[in-house]
SENU-125339 format. One line per 10 residues: number of its first residue (from 1); for each residue x, y, z of C-alpha. Coordinates in steps of 0.1 Angstrom, whole numbers. Example, Ala and Ser with C-alpha at 12.3 -4.5 7.8 and 13.67 -1.06 7.14 Angstrom:
2
1> 123,-45,78 | 137,-11,71
***
This chain:
806
1> -698,-283,165 | -687,-252,151 | -669,-229,180 | -687,-203,160 | -716,-184,147 | -740,-159,138 | -768,-164,161 | -773,-192,186 | -811,-197,194 | -817,-218,228
11> -844,-241,227 | -862,-270,205 | -895,-262,202 | -922,-243,175 | -908,-209,192 | -872,-223,182 | -873,-239,152 | -893,-212,138 | -867,-184,146 | -840,-209,132
21> -863,-211,98 | -872,-179,95 | -834,-162,105 | -822,-187,71 | -857,-168,49 | -839,-137,59 | -811,-145,42 | -791,-156,77 | -777,-191,72 | -747,-190,97
31> -774,-197,126 | -775,-226,153 | -801,-239,175 | -795,-260,204 | -816,-285,221 | -808,-297,257 | -834,-328,248 | -845,-337,215 | -864,-313,194 | -900,-306,210
41> -898,-321,247 | -910,-292,263 | -946,-279,259 | -946,-287,220 | -949,-320,216 | -985,-322,243 | -997,-288,228 | -1035,-291,215 | -1018,-274,184 | -1049,-253,172
51> -1042,-230,144 | -1064,-199,146 | -1066,-171,126 | -1085,-152,154 | -1064,-118,171 | -1072,-89,192 | -1054,-66,171 | -1040,-65,139 | -1006,-78,143 | -1014,-110,156
61> -1039,-116,131 | -1011,-105,104 | -983,-133,124 | -1011,-159,125 | -1017,-156,90 | -984,-163,85 | -983,-190,104 | -1016,-208,84 | -998,-197,52 | -966,-215,61
71> -977,-246,75 | -1001,-248,44 | -971,-250,23 | -955,-273,46 | -983,-296,47 | -985,-296,7 | -946,-301,2 | -941,-336,-17 | -909,-339,-4 | -918,-341,33
81> -955,-336,39 | -965,-328,72 | -1002,-334,90 | -1024,-304,90 | -1060,-299,94 | -1064,-267,75 | -1096,-246,75 | -1117,-271,96 | -1134,-238,103 | -1140,-229,141
91> -1169,-206,161 | -1165,-187,197 | -1192,-188,212 | -1211,-154,229 | -1240,-152,254 | -1243,-114,258 | -1251,-90,232 | -1215,-72,245 | -1198,-104,235 | -1213,-102,199
101> -1203,-69,198 | -1165,-76,204 | -1164,-103,173 | -1179,-80,153 | -1155,-56,161 | -1124,-81,157 | -1141,-90,125 | -1143,-52,114 | -1102,-54,125 | -1095,-85,108
111> -1110,-74,76 | -1081,-48,75 | -1057,-76,69 | -1079,-94,42 | -1088,-123,69 | -1127,-128,68 | -1149,-138,96 | -1188,-142,98 | -1207,-133,126 | -1233,-162,133
121> -1264,-166,150 | -1271,-191,178 | -1293,-214,149 | -1265,-210,129 | -1240,-219,149 | -1254,-255,153 | -1260,-259,118 | -1223,-255,113 | -1216,-277,146 | -1242,-302,153
131> -1230,-318,186 | -1238,-283,202 | -1267,-273,219 | -1285,-239,217 | -1292,-230,254 | -1283,-196,266 | -1264,-187,232 | -1269,-160,208 | -1246,-167,185 | -1205,-165,177
141> -1177,-157,153 | -1166,-179,128 | -1129,-185,115 | -1132,-204,85 | -1096,-213,80 | -1092,-224,119 | -1078,-261,117 | -1049,-281,139 | -1015,-297,130 | -996,-318,143
151> -965,-301,166 | -935,-334,164 | -941,-331,122 | -941,-291,121 | -912,-282,141 | -889,-309,122 | -903,-299,91 | -888,-262,100 | -855,-275,112 | -855,-297,81
161> -857,-266,59 | -832,-249,83 | -809,-272,76 | -809,-274,37 | -805,-236,42 | -773,-240,59 | -783,-237,95 | -772,-262,124 | -792,-282,147 | -774,-296,182
171> -799,-318,201 | -790,-335,233 | -769,-301,239 | -779,-283,270 | -768,-248,272 | -745,-246,306 | -736,-205,305 | -739,-174,290 | -710,-148,294 | -709,-113,276
181> -682,-99,261 | -672,-57,258 | -681,-60,223 | -715,-73,228 | -713,-105,217 | -715,-137,237 | -695,-169,245 | -724,-199,250 | -711,-225,272 | -721,-262,265
191> -713,-294,277 | -697,-302,237 | -675,-272,242 | -681,-229,237 | -699,-213,212 | -686,-179,203 | -717,-161,186 | -728,-126,177 | -763,-127,190 | -785,-150,217
201> -822,-160,210 | -838,-175,245 | -869,-200,235 | -865,-218,263 | -906,-226,269 | -911,-232,305 | -874,-229,314 | -872,-189,299 | -854,-181,335 | -832,-211,338
211> -820,-192,309 | -823,-158,318 | -806,-163,352 | -776,-172,331 | -778,-137,314 | -785,-120,342 | -827,-109,341 | -857,-124,350 | -884,-129,326 | -921,-123,330
221> -934,-155,322 | -949,-181,343 | -962,-216,338 | -996,-232,339 | -1008,-265,342 | -1030,-273,315 | -1057,-302,311 | -1075,-317,284 | -1084,-352,278 | -1092,-376,240
231> -1123,-393,239 | -1136,-425,227 | -1151,-426,191 | -1184,-409,187 | -1208,-419,162 | -1217,-386,155 | -1178,-377,141 | -1175,-408,125 | -1210,-407,103 | -1204,-369,94
241> -1190,-368,59 | -1172,-335,72 | -1149,-325,100 | -1161,-310,127 | -1152,-271,134 | -1136,-261,162 | -1154,-249,192 | -1139,-219,221 | -1164,-216,247 | -1161,-184,272
251> -1192,-191,285 | -1183,-229,303 | -1143,-221,298 | -1134,-249,275 | -1125,-260,241 | -1127,-290,213 | -1115,-302,183 | -1118,-335,165 | -1090,-364,167 | -1093,-388,150
261> -1135,-397,152 | -1136,-387,189 | -1126,-348,206 | -1099,-331,222 | -1116,-317,250 | -1098,-287,266 | -1105,-269,302 | -1099,-236,318 | -1110,-239,353 | -1111,-217,381
271> -1089,-236,402 | -1061,-237,379 | -1027,-240,394 | -992,-225,384 | -965,-248,377 | -925,-248,382 | -927,-221,404 | -900,-236,434 | -882,-246,409 | -879,-274,374
281> -869,-307,377 | -838,-308,352 | -852,-345,341 | -893,-333,330 | -883,-340,294 | -912,-354,271 | -930,-354,306 | -963,-343,320 | -980,-336,355 | -1002,-357,375
291> -1040,-360,363 | -1065,-338,383 | -1098,-343,367 | -1116,-335,397 | -1101,-299,394 | -1121,-294,363 | -1155,-308,373 | -1172,-275,375 | -1159,-265,334 | -1167,-299,325
301> -1203,-297,338 | -1208,-266,313 | -1192,-285,286 | -1212,-310,290 | -1248,-287,292 | -1229,-271,257 | -1220,-307,244 | -1243,-332,254 | -1228,-362,234 | -1198,-360,258
311> -1218,-375,285 | -1223,-405,264 | -1188,-414,254 | -1151,-431,274 | -1124,-410,285 | -1088,-427,267 | -1066,-403,276 | -1060,-375,299 | -1030,-351,295 | -1020,-324,322
321> -990,-303,310 | -972,-271,313 | -980,-240,291 | -966,-203,294 | -983,-167,304 | -972,-133,306 | -987,-104,328 | -1010,-100,300 | -1009,-132,280 | -994,-119,248
331> -959,-133,242 | -924,-114,246 | -910,-119,212 | -884,-91,203 | -854,-79,223 | -842,-83,258 | -848,-54,278 | -812,-37,290 | -793,-60,271 | -778,-60,235
341> -776,-90,211 | -801,-105,232 | -835,-114,219 | -862,-137,233 | -896,-156,220 | -910,-165,249 | -944,-168,267 | -960,-182,236 | -993,-195,259 | -1009,-209,223
351> -977,-211,202 | -980,-243,178 | -1007,-221,162 | -987,-187,160 | -956,-198,167 | -949,-194,129 | -959,-159,127 | -934,-148,159 | -903,-164,147 | -907,-146,112
361> -910,-111,134 | -885,-118,151 | -863,-130,124 | -873,-97,108 | -858,-80,141 | -828,-98,145 | -815,-90,104 | -838,-56,101 | -837,-44,131 | -873,-39,133
371> -907,-59,116 | -929,-49,90 | -959,-43,113 | -954,-29,143 | -942,-55,173 | -950,-33,207 | -974,-58,215 | -954,-87,212 | -924,-64,226 | -907,-78,260
381> -899,-40,271 | -937,-33,272 | -932,-41,312 | -906,-30,332 | -890,-32,369 | -927,-41,383 | -927,-74,364 | -917,-98,392 | -926,-132,402 | -958,-127,422
391> -974,-102,400 | -968,-129,367 | -983,-153,389 | -1011,-135,393 | -1020,-123,360 | -1012,-155,348 | -1040,-173,365 | -1063,-143,358 | -1056,-148,325 | -1062,-186,320
401> -1094,-182,338 | -1105,-161,316 | -1090,-176,281 | -1114,-166,258 | -1130,-137,278 | -1115,-108,255 | -1107,-76,274 | -1135,-47,267 | -1125,-14,258 | -1114,6,294
411> -1113,-30,311 | -1084,-31,339 | -1091,-67,353 | -1083,-68,398 | -1052,-93,399 | -1020,-80,409 | -1035,-42,419 | -1025,-21,433 | -989,-30,415 | -975,8,412
421> -989,39,431 | -978,71,443 | -985,87,475 | -1020,104,455 | -1031,64,446 | -1050,65,483 | -1061,101,484 | -1078,104,448 | -1096,71,460 | -1111,90,485
431> -1121,114,456 | -1139,86,440 | -1117,78,414 | -1117,52,392 | -1084,36,382 | -1071,21,350 | -1031,7,347 | -1005,21,326 | -974,-1,329 | -985,-10,364
441> -989,23,378 | -1027,29,387 | -1039,62,369 | -1068,76,374 | -1095,74,351 | -1126,93,362 | -1141,108,394 | -1173,85,400 | -1203,99,406 | -1208,78,434
451> -1190,55,456 | -1212,21,440 | -1213,29,407 | -1199,3,380 | -1192,13,346 | -1212,-11,320 | -1179,-25,298 | -1189,-24,266 | -1176,-11,230 | -1206,14,222
461> -1209,45,245 | -1219,37,283 | -1227,49,314 | -1194,69,317 | -1205,90,286 | -1219,118,309 | -1193,119,338 | -1167,125,311 | -1185,153,295 | -1188,170,327
471> -1149,171,331 | -1148,181,299 | -1171,204,304 | -1155,219,336 | -1114,220,318 | -1130,239,289 | -1149,262,312 | -1130,268,343 | -1101,243,357 | -1093,212,364
481> -1065,188,379 | -1052,154,372 | -1024,132,382 | -1003,115,356 | -986,88,372 | -956,73,355 | -948,91,327 | -914,83,312 | -889,106,326 | -849,107,318
491> -825,134,330 | -794,138,303 | -765,158,318 | -730,166,296 | -715,187,274 | -725,168,244 | -765,160,254 | -778,186,227 | -758,171,195 | -768,136,213
501> -802,142,204 | -797,164,172 | -787,132,161 | -816,109,173 | -840,138,166 | -859,143,130 | -865,176,141 | -855,211,154 | -841,200,189 | -849,232,213
511> -812,244,226 | -825,277,248 | -829,272,284 | -859,274,298 | -877,259,266 | -892,228,259 | -898,211,225 | -914,180,206 | -894,157,189 | -895,123,168
521> -874,97,166 | -869,75,137 | -860,36,130 | -831,37,109 | -855,28,83 | -867,65,83 | -905,51,104 | -915,66,135 | -899,48,162 | -908,73,200
531> -922,103,208 | -908,124,232 | -909,161,251 | -871,176,256 | -875,206,283 | -841,228,290 | -844,233,322 | -828,266,335 | -797,250,354 | -783,230,322
541> -801,201,324 | -822,186,298 | -854,161,308 | -867,137,280 | -901,126,283 | -920,103,268 | -952,76,275 | -952,59,307 | -948,27,288 | -919,38,269
551> -898,34,298 | -873,5,289 | -879,6,250 | -866,42,247 | -841,36,272 | -825,9,251 | -831,26,221 | -811,61,236 | -785,41,252 | -776,16,222
561> -769,48,202 | -746,65,225 | -709,65,213 | -679,62,233 | -667,98,232 | -703,111,237 | -702,131,266 | -738,126,276 | -750,106,311 | -789,93,310
571> -804,90,346 | -837,78,348 | -861,98,372 | -893,76,360 | -900,65,395 | -893,95,413 | -916,122,402 | -952,125,395 | -968,147,373 | -1000,172,385
581> -1016,187,352 | -1034,219,358 | -1058,223,328 | -1082,251,319 | -1089,291,311 | -1083,300,355 | -1052,276,353 | -1032,305,359 | -1055,321,387 | -1045,290,402
591> -1011,291,392 | -1005,329,407 | -1030,322,439 | -1000,294,444 | -967,304,437 | -950,336,440 | -938,331,403 | -949,358,378 | -974,336,357 | -981,356,331
601> -985,348,298 | -952,372,289 | -935,359,321 | -941,319,313 | -955,314,276 | -966,285,258 | -935,262,256 | -916,274,283 | -903,255,317 | -888,269,353
611> -882,254,386 | -909,267,413 | -926,264,442 | -964,247,445 | -965,262,479 | -942,250,499 | -930,216,475 | -903,221,447 | -914,213,414 | -904,218,371
621> -938,234,358 | -937,235,321 | -965,251,298 | -978,225,278 | -1008,209,268 | -1024,174,255 | -1058,188,262 | -1058,217,241 | -1066,242,269 | -1042,269,288
631> -1024,238,311 | -995,232,325 | -977,204,336 | -961,206,372 | -936,173,382 | -932,169,412 | -909,146,435 | -931,121,451 | -920,131,489 | -934,163,481
641> -965,153,457 | -997,158,486 | -981,188,497 | -981,205,463 | -1020,182,457 | -1031,195,488 | -1023,236,478 | -1038,233,445 | -1068,216,453 | -1069,247,485
651> -1058,276,457 | -1087,260,431 | -1118,263,455 | -1121,298,445 | -1120,291,404 | -1142,257,404 | -1111,237,404 | -1125,201,397 | -1108,167,395 | -1104,148,352
661> -1092,115,344 | -1074,106,318 | -1106,94,294 | -1115,132,295 | -1075,137,282 | -1085,112,252 | -1113,127,243 | -1098,159,243 | -1067,152,225 | -1086,138,195
671> -1103,171,192 | -1070,187,187 | -1048,159,167 | -1030,151,194 | -1010,119,188 | -1007,85,215 | -973,70,208 | -987,27,198 | -1016,41,188 | -1013,62,161
681> -971,68,165 | -964,34,145 | -932,17,134 | -956,12,103 | -955,47,91 | -929,80,84 | -938,108,99 | -949,124,66 | -974,97,66 | -980,104,100
691> -987,142,93 | -958,156,113 | -940,172,85 | -934,203,108 | -914,182,130 | -890,174,104 | -859,191,95 | -841,174,59 | -815,202,63 | -796,192,91
701> -764,172,89 | -777,142,98 | -802,120,119 | -808,84,126 | -832,74,95 | -823,106,72 | -815,85,44 | -841,62,43 | -869,88,53 | -858,105,18
711> -859,80,-1 | -891,75,12 | -905,113,10 | -893,107,-32 | -916,78,-33 | -944,93,-17 | -967,83,13 | -984,50,9 | -1011,60,40 | -1021,92,57
721> -1034,99,86 | -1068,117,89 | -1092,126,113 | -1130,116,103 | -1163,128,120 | -1190,97,125 | -1220,98,118 | -1231,83,147 | -1235,88,184 | -1241,51,189
731> -1203,38,190 | -1168,48,189 | -1147,36,163 | -1118,12,183 | -1086,9,166 | -1080,-16,144 | -1116,-10,127 | -1115,-8,90 | -1120,26,68 | -1140,19,30
741> -1146,32,2 | -1170,13,-25 | -1170,-14,-4 | -1135,-22,-3 | -1109,-17,25 | -1090,14,23 | -1079,22,56 | -1075,15,94 | -1089,35,125 | -1056,44,152
751> -1078,58,179 | -1115,70,184 | -1141,87,208 | -1163,109,214 | -1150,151,212 | -1172,165,236 | -1161,200,230 | -1173,197,193 | -1202,175,196 | -1186,148,175
761> -1175,114,167 | -1142,117,158 | -1114,87,144 | -1080,92,137 | -1071,69,107 | -1043,62,84 | -1060,61,46 | -1051,55,7 | -1038,89,-1 | -1060,98,-30
771> -1088,98,-4 | -1071,117,26 | -1085,153,13 | -1110,173,38 | -1146,168,30 | -1138,134,12 | -1170,110,20 | -1160,72,35 | -1175,45,55 | -1163,28,87
781> -1174,-4,95 | -1180,5,135 | -1197,-32,154 | -1206,-48,118 | -1223,-16,109 | -1210,5,77 | -1213,39,93 | -1211,73,71 | -1182,95,79 | -1162,124,62
791> -1123,135,64 | -1122,168,83 | -1095,191,91 | -1075,174,117 | -1080,189,152 | -1112,207,150 | -1108,222,181 | -1094,258,186 | -1077,249,154 | -1057,284,156
801> -1041,269,192 | -1054,302,210 | -1069,289,242 | -1036,268,244 | -1015,298,244 | -1040,319,269
***
């Protein structure tokens, strides 16, 4: 075994083998995999090994398409073929119109990735899978490329190809410790000697936190016991002239696929169990948990009703093994938060089907810094300090219980709530607030008209529409107040702050005291990395503000680019302050009533910042707006938050102040063409493609990504972000919906909502540049219907910004 290597991958399941193979495909051959036992001896060996193309965002569809293409190539390798039942087809069932609408949206989204699902009715479901009943069934989504694969053969094939490219694979080599050096390299301790490595990858399946502890980190990954059984031979399958398609049933919480001439039937029971919370036996290798079919009785009854043939066959094998979940069910693939040269590929609950794609995207990140897709949906840094063991367990159980039930727009499920709150959370709840969740924080979405009000979750405009309309109207015509919890806030101090920010940001960095500016940070490839509000406080401190979810992401990026001689200190204030937003034409009147400072436009203009008091509460006030109305962001220490809120509420009574929430803000920001990080601001596009030309200063001496951005600018845009006006009042265009011209996909929606102030159904979308001029007629696939739309000027509400300036 070598004593030094570029990358050590720890774990020999699908995650580790895929990462090792793809590192060699990206050109790195000096790489090594260490497995404590035999390859696939953890979860991989007992996987049901289904390989679907279905995903709920384009990144997931793209990585699954890569898996399918890779597995097909491996199966067809004449030197080392593997067993892969490719393109048996699969059906996801539905028994409500809302579920069918969801499938129609996912089909529209997948269409943009050149993946073609089919929406079929109940009769067609039975035609394609003759063993099922159509009772209580509306239809389903057909995935023509669905299939299953042999887990052990797949991993051995990937390891073989990696070896042929120069990689090393060492079985029966447990890692016993990890030590990081001052230059960020690692020593990996094993019972066969030490290895010096530039980079370490945790691919350890259900033992993820054993290796995490060696790094001094905890990963929000929890194992769940998962049971499936194999049936005896079923004559209808034996006598069929084709393989049965796969089936996934959210109605009865089970799935099945053909296994020889019988079925493999798996269950997601409501009385599910976590596994390994008190530690894992070191000898748990190629092992299973005790059978417990009593636990799945209720699910089994539903499966019998949907598939009566199950009642006429025997069970010859029961498998109960651990599989891993994260807080939101999606894997953690990317940099380990707070660590340098450390990556993970963990929490792969559907590892076999997706693992080829996850390893592909991780290898790109390791070698190139970024992947071909924006990988935020699987980024480990999307969870921050709230992601403890107990929360992970609660969310893992909830996600397991809802395995085949996708989230509807604005649906926030109840497990593990409330996790992060402010002093105002119970106060707002008393006012009738409906809350969503952002990075664990409870955030006000809207005020319910009555305590018993319940949102009807739907992909169409629903019963919250009129509530949001009223909140928008109040902000437009009088004044509104809302809380923005969890906003990411770093305080930068030191003599070198502005020079540092000038390197990080592609545009002008505000240097004048008491001024605020908006800046964009780029990847080294010239693509958009982050968006930040930079505020120069009068006393010399600088505040860096960004999206709540960006807390770990942005801190990692900033710290990784600090030079040893930079006089810059970065301190997080994210959990110490909360924002109150006062917005509307009467906002200045309220501020004048509640604070001794001069709030005139001359004394406190747009993009100004100052220290002040809101009543008796200290605050930092910024004259910025995400609504398109005159607005003040009031950053208040949490200890004084209730006092500030109470003072504003009392002062606002004379001016008709009402509460509003994030749903109203979403409507208003799209009317203004304001962008959301990781909805519209993505690493797949540069600032010119995203319409952010005015925030780029190419005559600066240098900034991260400048050379690459200049090269991209010379080539011209591949896509352009535009605003679309849709000719429907039935449903918004959700992120991922396909934009069409002449029947061909020419773009993808990133955000959509009803603009209540302009009375229009609006969407932001990246489309082909030649179709991006205002007046261009296009179509958007909205829930299966091609809806006519037109490109319009971005920011149709108050395009001259007169209302923002007050």
